[in-house]
N, C-alpha and C positions, 0 to 999 in steps of 0.2 A: 410294351403299351404305349400309346400314342402321346401326343401334348395334351396339356389341358386347355380347355376351351375359353377364350374370353367371356367375361361376365356380359350379361343382358343389360343394356344401359337404362333401361326402365326399372331395374332393382330398387333403386334409391327411392322413387316415386312410389312403388308399390308398397315399401317396408313401412312408410308412413301413412299409408291409406287406410281408412276402416278402423281409425283409433282415436275415436273421438272422445275429448276429455283428457288426453294423454299428452305428455310433453314431447315435442317433435325432436328427434335427434338429427344431428349433422356431423357425421365422422369426420369431415374436412376442416371443422372448425374447433374441435375439441382441444383443450389446453390442459396436458396431462399433470400440469404442476398445479392446477386450481381443481381439477376434478376429484369428487369425492365421492363414498357410497351413499350419501344423503343428498347429491346434487339432484334437482327436479329431474333432470334429462336421463338420470340413472334410474332413480328409485322409482319413477313413474312407470318404467317397462318391465325392469328387471330386479329380482329380489337380490338383496346384497348380504344376506345372512343366511346359514344354512343350520336348520335346528333338527337334530335326530330324534327319533322316537325308539325307544330300547325297552327292553323288559321281557319277561317271560311270556311265552305264547298265550294268546287269547287274554291277555289282561287289558286291551281296549286302545292299542297303539293306533291302529287304521282308524277306529271310530273317533278318537280325539282329533287326528287329523281331518277327517270329514266335517267334523263339528266345527272346525276355524276356517277350512278352505272352501266346503262345499264339494270337494271333490273325493271320489273313491279311489285309492291308490292301487287296490288289488283289481287289475285290469287283464289279466291273464286267466284264460278258461280254466285251468288247473286249480287256480286258487279261488276262483268262483264256486269250484266244485267241492273243494275241500273245506273252503271259509277260513282260510289262513293265508298269511302273507308268506310268499315263496321267493319272489325278487324283490329286490329294492324298488320301493314305490315312491314317487315324487309328487309333490303339490305345492302351489304357491298361493300366498294369501296377502292380501292388503290388510294392514291395521290402521283404523282411524281414531281421531280423539275429537270429541264434541267440546268446545269451548264453554259451553252453557252448562250441561249435566254434570253431576257429581261423580267422581271415581268410586268403583272401577265401572260404573254403569255407562260412563263416558265413553268408553272404548268398545269398538265395533270392528268385524273382520268381513272382508268382502272378497270375490275372487279377483286373481291376479289383473283381468282385463279391465275391472272396474276403473271409473276416471278417479282423478286426483282429489276431488271435492265431491263429497256424498253428502245426501240429507239425512240428518239423525234422526231416527226411526221414532224417537220420543218426543223432542223438542222442535223438531223439523228444522233446525238451523244447520249451516253448513258445518260439516266435519273434514278435517284436513288430514292429509296422508301422514303418518307418522314412521310405519316402518313396512318394509316390502320382503317377507320371509319366505324361503324354499324349506319345506320338510322332506327329510329323508326318512322314509318310513321301512324300518329295518324287520325282518323275520324273528321271530321269537323261538322258533324250535331249535330245539338242540343240534341238529345235522345240518343246520343252516348258518353255523356259527361264522364260517368263512365270509358268507354274504354280508353278515352283519358287520364285519371287520372291515369290508370293502366300503361300506357306508360311513363308518366311523372316520376313515382318512379323510373324509371332505366336511366333517361337523364341526361348528363354531359353538354350539351348545347343543344341550340335550333334555329332552323330557324322559325320566325314568317312570315307567308306568307300573304301578302295584294294584293289583285287584284287592279291594277291601274284603272281598268273599272267600279269600284264598289265605292259607298261611305266608307268614313272610319270615325270611326270604324264600323264594322259589330259586331252584337250579340256575337257569338263565338270567333270573334277577342278578345273581351273584356274578355270573361270567360277562354280562353287559356291562355293569358297573366296573368290573376291573379292566375291561376292554377300552372304556372311556378314560378312565384314569392312566392307562397307557398312552393314550392319545393326548393325555395333559388338557383335557377340557375343563376349564376353570369355571363355567356357568351350566350348573345342573340343576333341574326342578323336579322334585319327586311330585308325581301326581298319583294320590291315593283315590283311585277310580272306582266305580261300582258301588258308591256309599249308599245309593238307593236299595241295595239288596241286603243290607245288614242294620241290625240295631244300633242305636248311638253308642253303647257301652262298649260293643263290638270294635266300632270303628275308631274309638278312642283309644281303646286298648291296643290295637294294631298300629295306630299313629304313635303311640308312645313307643312301641318296639322300634318302629322306622327310625325315629328320632336318636334312640339309644343306639342302634346298630350304625348310624352315620357318623357317630362320633370317633369312630375306627376307622373312617375313610377320609378321604381327601375331599369328600362332599358333606364334611361336618357342618358346613354353615349354609347348605343349600335349603331352601323353603321346602316344605312339605303341605300341599294343598289338596284337600278333600273335595272330589268333583264327581260328577255323574255327566259324562261325555255324552251317554245316550239322551239325557234329558236337558243338555246345556248347561247343568248348574256348575257355576264355579268358573265356566269359560271367560267371563270378564276380568276375573283375577289373572287368569293365564295371560290374556292379551295384555294387560297391564304390565305383567312381568316381562313379556316380549319386548315391550317399548323401553324397558329399562337396561335391558341386556346390551352393553357397548357393542357397538360394530366394529369389528376386529381391524386393526390397522392394515391397510393394503398398500401395496407397491405397485403404483399404476406405471411408473417409468422403466422398471426393469424389463427384460426380455419376456415374452408370452410364455408362460407354462401352463398347462391344462390338462388334467387327469381325465382320462375317458372312462366312465362308469357304465355306459352303455352303447351301443350302436347297433344300427339297423337298416333295412331297406324298405323305403316308403312306397315303392311301387307295387301295383297289385297285379295278380296274374290276368295276363290278357291286354295289358296297357299297350297301346300303340307304340313303336320304337321310337319315334319322335317326340313322344310325350315322357320319357323315361326320366327319371330324375336321379342324381348322383347320391351317394350313401351318406348317411347322418351320423354323426358322432355326439353323444351327450356327455356331459361332464360338467366339472367345476373349475373356474380357472383360479388358481393360486397367486399368479403374478401376471403383470402387464396388462395390455388390452387387446382385444381381437376385433377386426372389422371387415365388415363385408367388401369384397374384392381382394383381400389380403391373401399373399402366398404363404403357405405354410408346411410344415414338415411333420408327419406322424411316424414316431420312433418307438419301437423297433422297425414296425412296418411288416415286411415280408421277411420272415426267418427263414434261413436256408441251413440245412443239415449236410454235411458230408462225412464219410466213414473213411479213416486212414488205413493204410495197408496193415497197421497192427492193431486193427479194430476199434481204436478210438472215434469218437465224434467230435467233428469240428464244426463249430457254428460260425454263421455269418448272417448280417441282416442287410436288407435294403430299404431303407426309409421311404415312405412314400411322400411325394410333393404333390400338393393339390391348391386349389383356390377355394376361397370362403365364399360361397354362393348366397347364402341366407344365414341369419341368425334368428333364433326364436327362444323366448323364454315363455313357455306353455304357450298361449295363443298370441302372444305380444311379439310383432316382428321389431327387430333391433337393426341399427346401422353399425352399433359397436357393441361390445358387452365388456364388462369390468369384473374383477374378482368378486365372489359371493354368488349365492345361487346357482341353480342347474341352467345351462344353456345347451340349446339344441344347434350343432353347428353343421349347416347343410353344405356339402363340398359337390366337386365335380370328380370324385372318386368312382370308380366301378363299383356298384352297389354290392356286387359279389363279395368285395374285400370287407364290408362292414355290416352284412347280416347276421342275425343271431347272434349279436356281441361279440362277433370275432374281433374287435378292436379293444375290447375292455382290457384295462391294464396297461394299454398305450400311453404315450405322452404326447401333446400337440404343441408345437413351439415355432418360432421363427427359423427358418432354415439355417443350419449350422451352429445354433445356440444351445442346443439340447445336451443333457449329459451323456455319459457312456452307456453302452448296452453291457451288462455284465452276465456272465455264465456261472460264475459263482462269486460267493461274497464272504468277507469275514465280517463277523457281527460281535460287538461288544454287547454282552447279554447279561440279564438279570432274570432269575427263574422265580417263579410263584413259591410260597412255601409249600403248597399243595394244589393239586389240581380242583378248580372251583367247576360247578354245574355238573359234576358226575358222581353218581353213587359208587364210589370206588370201594371194592373188596377190601376188607381189613389187613393190613400188612403189605399190601401193593402199592407201586408208586401213586403219590398223590394222597394217601391215607398217613401213615405213620412214616413211611420211608420218604428220606430226601429227594426230591427231584434232582436228575444229572442228566447231563448230555454225554454221548459215548460215540466214538467213531462207528460209523454206518447205522446209526439211528434214522429212521425216515421221520421226517418232519413236514410239517405244511407251513410256508411262510407268505405272510402277508405284506407286500411292499407298495405302498399307495393303493390302487384299486386291484392290483394283480394278485391273484392267489396261485400260487405254485407249489408243487411238491419239492422236495430237497433231501439230500442225503447228506448227514455229517461226515466230513471228510477229515478233519482233526479238530481238537479240542485243547484251549489252554485255559489253565484255571486261574492264573494271577498275571495280570488281571483277568477275568473271564472273557474269552474271546473264541468263537466257535467258527470255523470254515465249512461253509455248506455249499454243496453243487445243487445248482438249480436245475429242474427239468425244462422251465421255460426262461429264456433269457429276459433280463428287466432292465429298462432304462430307468436308472435309480441315480441320485445324488450320494456323495459321500455324507455322512451324518444323517441320513434320512432314518425316520423311524420305522422299525419294523414289527410285528406281531408272530410270536413263534407258538405252533401248535403240534400237539401230538396225538396219536390216536389212543383213545380210551374207550371202552364200550361201544365200539362199532361207530364212533363218531370223533372228530378232530375236537381235541378240547385244548383250550389257550392254557400254555404253561409257562410262557414269559415274553419278554420284549427286549429290543435292543436297538443298536443304531450301526449302521454301515460304516465301518471305518476304511475299508479298501475292497476292491474287487477285481476279477479278471475279466478285462473287457473284450469283446469279440470284434471281428472286422467289420467295418461299416463300408458297405459297398456305395458306389454312385446310386444316388436316390431314382427310383422309379417314379413314373408320373402317371398318377391314376386317372382315369377317364370314365365319365358316365356318357350316355348316350345324347344327353342334351344339357345345357346349362341353366335350365329353368330353374327359379328360386323356389 
């Protein structure tokens, strides 16, 4: 591949245009030691906290997100046809507070591109921006558990949706709750949705059941709020809760680290070659700051496999070096982006490398600072007492029999936003450590949290979690330089 292109010198001017009511950004003047997620030039343009929506299929996750953000997260044709969430959906929203009205009626939500000061619809006084949140809408179907786990990797807090007109708990309610427990989310709010479809006594009985169940989980102190997302009933209480979720501590001065959860080609069939744009990677920044014009590395990048004379596969990878051409948070152009929220990074990478989510599971960082790429990992693990979310036949693993890991077991491993198959190579019981050969090499850090799933009832079911203690790194070849046909932002 050829060299990367230089940036269009008008990119800075364009990124601050058409943004009436938003704070201006200047990447050349930011002070990382004083910058915070609540700084006006940050919160004005990008979300700084990720809220996951989890729970059983058709319990109202997407409807809740739409009632707050005004955006429908099911954008794919197949999702519209089946009326379910299949892929991770994203939507941003700004939350405002009126200084005159009484809580919770003083809280209101507007789309992400709204100005920093809006008019209260009740008393018509100015309402100030309090939070800018990003929703990660997870699918609830059992066969899409891996997709949900990818979303859990970037959550700071979560809404657990429970339908009031169904029995509690449903299989994926249990499985999703266990997943966010593994990810160590300390802020979970249970939304008892669809209360307009049941009588008050039924809703109260289910509420009591939920409260009793939560006592046995790390979410024992979580609030349970009855709502009707369809009718907007109870939504102001949800907004008030969001304004009191602490913004997680972020490290802006550390080397850039960003997990890719989506990647795509924004060009349309028939576009003229001079108008072609580079590939886009979407994800969440864990640490550091990314700026327009910055040189970045995408790792593993291009993975190469060779077969030795004795039949063994030997992997190597060639990270992709490219330049940041544009940054977006939904419709808002950015000059720089910080941890929190979902960011779209426009690059000058050949779009064939990013189309159809080819970069999902990859990691973006400053050249030479990213972790090794492992082809197998040793995981210090803990297994669940039984499989959750599955109707397991009596006497089989996950019911009365204790879950165990054995050599040659086929597993599914979630590392960050990467989902890959794996095969158990060796097991040590004291302390419990399993060595897993990965089908897809992963750029991962030692001590990084992973989720472990096994196949039951034709679906991958969560059976445990762990942390990487070591791994076998593959050879990293000199970086390739990705190119797009034009450096347009």
